[in-house]
N, C-alpha and C positions, 0 to 999 in steps of 0.2 A: 706442445708436451709430446715427450718421446713414448711416454707408456713407462719406462725403467723404474723398477721400486727401488729407491736410495736407502742404502743405511749408514748411518757415521760411526765411528769409534772417536770416542772423547766427546768431551763439552766446554771445552775453553772456549777461550775467546773466537780463535779462529772456526771454532764449529758452529759457532753463532752465528758466524760471518757466512757463513757455505750454507746454513741454513735457511737465514734470508735470501739468499741469493737463490737456494733451490725451490724455494716459494714465490721468490717474483719469476719464475722461469715456467711456472708451471710445473715443474717435477716433483712425483710423491717422495715424501719422505715416512717411511714404513716403520722403521726400528733406530735404537740407537744405544748404545752400550756404552758401560764406564765402570771401572774397577774401585772407585771411589762408594760408598753406600750414601743411598740416594739421589746422587748427581743423576744419573739416567731417568732417574721416574720426575726430576725438578725438570730437567732439559725438556725431556716429552712434554710435560705438562705446559712449559712456557710456548712451545711451538706444536704444538695439539700433534705428537707423534704417537701412534699407536700402540707401538711396542716398546719399550725400555727394558732392558736388559743387564743382567749383573756383572759382565764383563765385554771386552773386547772382541773374544775369539764368537761368543755367542750370535754375536750381529753376521759374521759371515758365515755360520751355520746356518742361517734362519732361509728355510726355501722363499720364501716372502721377499726376499732382498736379491736385486739383480747387479747391483753395484754398491762398493762399498766406498764411502770417503772416510782415509785415513787422518785423523785429525790430533793422533794423538802425542807424546813428547816424541823428540827426534829419537832419542835413544831407542823406543818400542816400537819403531817405525819397519824394521826389518821384520821381526817376527809376527807384527801385527800384518804383512803385506804375504809373507807365507802361511800365514794361516787361512788368508783368502783365496791363494793358489792353491791351495790341499783343499778345500771347498770348493773350486772350480768357480768362484766369487770374482770379477772382474774389479779392479781397485784402481784409485785415483789419490796417491798417498803423498803428503804435503810433502816439501823439499825441508831437509834433503832427505831422498828418500830411505838414506842409510846415514851410519856415522863414518862410514872409511866404502872407498871403491870395492874392494872385496867381499864385504858383506852385499853391497848395493850390485856388483856382476851374478853372485849366486841367487840373488833373489829376483832376477830381472831374466837371468837363462831359463831359473824353474819356471818361471810363468812362460814366457815361449816355448819352452818343451813343452809344457801342458795345455799347451793353448788358452791360455787366459792373459785378457787384457791388462797390463797394468801401467799406468806413466804417471811420472811427476808433476806434480803440481807448479808450475812454473807458471803460472798466471800470467805472468809479464809478455811471454811470447806468444800468447793469444791477442793482448789488445790491442786496438786500433793504430796505437801510436809507432807498435812495432811494423807492421802492413807498410805504413805510411813511411815510415823508414826505411826500408827494402825498396818499395818502389823510388824516392829519392836518388838511392846509392846505385841500384841498378840503373837507374837511368843516364848517370854520371854525372849528375849535378853538382860535385865535388869533385869530380874526378877519382882518382884511384885513392880509397881508403889507406893512409898512414900511420894514422895516431887516433888513439881512443881517450878521455880522459872520463873518470868516472868516480865519483862518490856519495857511499851511502853511510852516512854516521848522524846518529840521533841522542841528544843525553839519556840514558836510562838509569834507572836507580841501579846502583852497585851492591845492592844489599843480597849478600850470599845467599840467602833464601828464595830468591827468585830464580826463574826456570833459567833464564840467558846467562846467569853466574853458576848455575850447578853441574860441573865436569860431567856428574854419574846422568845427568839426562842428555848431555849432547851441545851444553852452551856455549856462549861466546860467539863473539862477532861475526867471525868468518861463515861459519855454516848458517847463521841466522838471517846478515844482512848481505855477506860480501859474495854470498854466492849469484847476488845479481849482477854486480859489476863483472865477477869473473863472466857470465854465462853470455853478458853482452859482447864481451871483447871475443869470445870463443865463437860464439855466431857471427860476428862480422869478420874477423882476422884467423878463426882456426886455432889449434892449440899453440900454446906456448913453445918456440924452439929451446928457450932458456929466462929465467927471473931469478929475480933478488926479492928476499921478504923479510920485513921486520916486524913483530909484532910486541905488545905490552901485554903482558900477562897478570893478573889476578891473585889473587892470594889462596884463589878456588882452584888455581889452574887452566882457568879460560883467557881467552883473548880478548879484552875491552876494547883494542883496536888493532887495525892491523894493513901494512901497507905492502903493496906488490908493484913492480915493477917490470915487464917481460916483452921480450923480442917474438915476433912471431912471423909466419912466411913474407919473404919479400919486404923484410927489414923495417915490418911493420912495429911499432911498439905501443903497449899500453901502462898507462898509470892509473891505478886504482887502491880504493880507499874503502873500509869501513868500519865501524865503531859505535862504542855507545858513553862515549867522552865530550862532544860536540855537538852542536847544533850547526851544520853546514846548510848550503842550499841544495844539495842533495842533485846536482846536474848533471849531463853527461854531454859530452864534446868530442864530436866525431869529426876529425879533421880529416882532410884528402890534398892531394895535388892544386885544385882551385876552387876552392872554399872548406866551409865546414857546416855542421849541424849540429846545433844548440837542441837539445834534450831537455826542457826545462822541465823542474824539478816538481813533484819527487820522478827520478827519470824512468822510476819501472813504472810510472802509471801514468806517465809525460799526458799532460793535457794539450801540450801544444809544442809544436817544433819549428825553429828558426832557420832559414837558410843564411848563411853568413857570408861575404865575402869581402875578405879584409875587415874592415870597420863597418862596414854597410850590413844590416840586413836587407836580405833582396826579395825575401818572400815568409810568409808565416802561414803553418797550416794549422788549423784547429783540429783536435784528435778527441776533443769531449765526447763523451756519449752517455746516455740514458742509462739508468740502474747502476747494478753491482757491477764490477770488472771481472767476479769471476764467473758471469755468467757465459763468457767467452769460452772458458776451459770446459764446462759444463756441455755447450752445445758441442764441442769436438767429442769429450768422452761419449757420447751420445752417438755421435755420427761412428764413431769408431765402432763401437759394441755392435750398433745395428749393422756395419758394414761386417761384422765378424773378424775386427783385426785384432791382433795381438799386441800392438804399440801403434801409437799418432805417427803420420810423417811428418807433423810438422816439430812436435816434441820424443822423438824417435831415444830408443834405449842408447843407442852410440852418444849423443849428445850430452843426457845424461852423465853419463860414465866417461866421459872425459872431462866433466865439470869437476866429478866427486873424486878423480886422480889425480887433478891439480890442487884441490883443495887439501888432498892427502900430502901432497909433495910441498904445501905451503906451511902445514900445520908440522909437519917433521922438519924443516928448518927451522921455526919458530919453537917447538917445543911442547905443545900440544898434542896430550895423548887421553887416549880415552879406553874404558875398560875393554869394549870391544875391538880394539887393536891388539 
């Protein structure tokens, strides 16, 4: 337990997951806020949180709150984080941190200028499988990485009232799911030098599936997909000049890695863990705040912004436009 007192903005499913992870980690949750009447009180009763409040902003302004977890709709992230920064309260913001790179850059620059810690909640980056992946690739077990294939596609109801189908809330598969394969490719290959993208749009104006093919430094390539229209294996293959690594599904929280040479599995690494996977990003946030950092060295602002810029460019080519644009 770090002694930091957490507040939560939002009361949806991911807020409940974080509440459970914080409780399991021994961290304190002292406040929760929601704009929906009665939602904060019900959430507070369920999770034994002493201070339910009637707005998101109030969470950041409370003197008893040391760090805020922003679990609101994607369309609200920008203002919610700026409210935290204005109050001098550190924030862990669910991905995407904003709907476009312009807003994300302003948010993160404002936080840095004011000495306030802000981090994107890209939990994949902190999980045990990713550290193992880095160990394997840095050791040269598959040679030079030349290609990545990653899919993250689930069957999801295409009801226009659902959050992920609503353009005004920042819906669409790219920002919801595609951010994971894009982040994987960016971390291993760097930003794209060129790419092609194709998306299928819903009647509500969001992408229900998106495909991206990209070229990166030294001729490396990536083939990435996301969507709400199919139930795929959700694996990732990192191929190199001397072999490949398979991230078994779901790759963004992979339970094991296989090292393969041609058609032979030569090594299997079990990377399961106890407890909830969100505990690793919780630990990183608490370490950074204790050290007085304004950003995480593991998930720095520059990485967040690079992926946001890539998603902006993909949306521009595919015709997905948000009001924030």
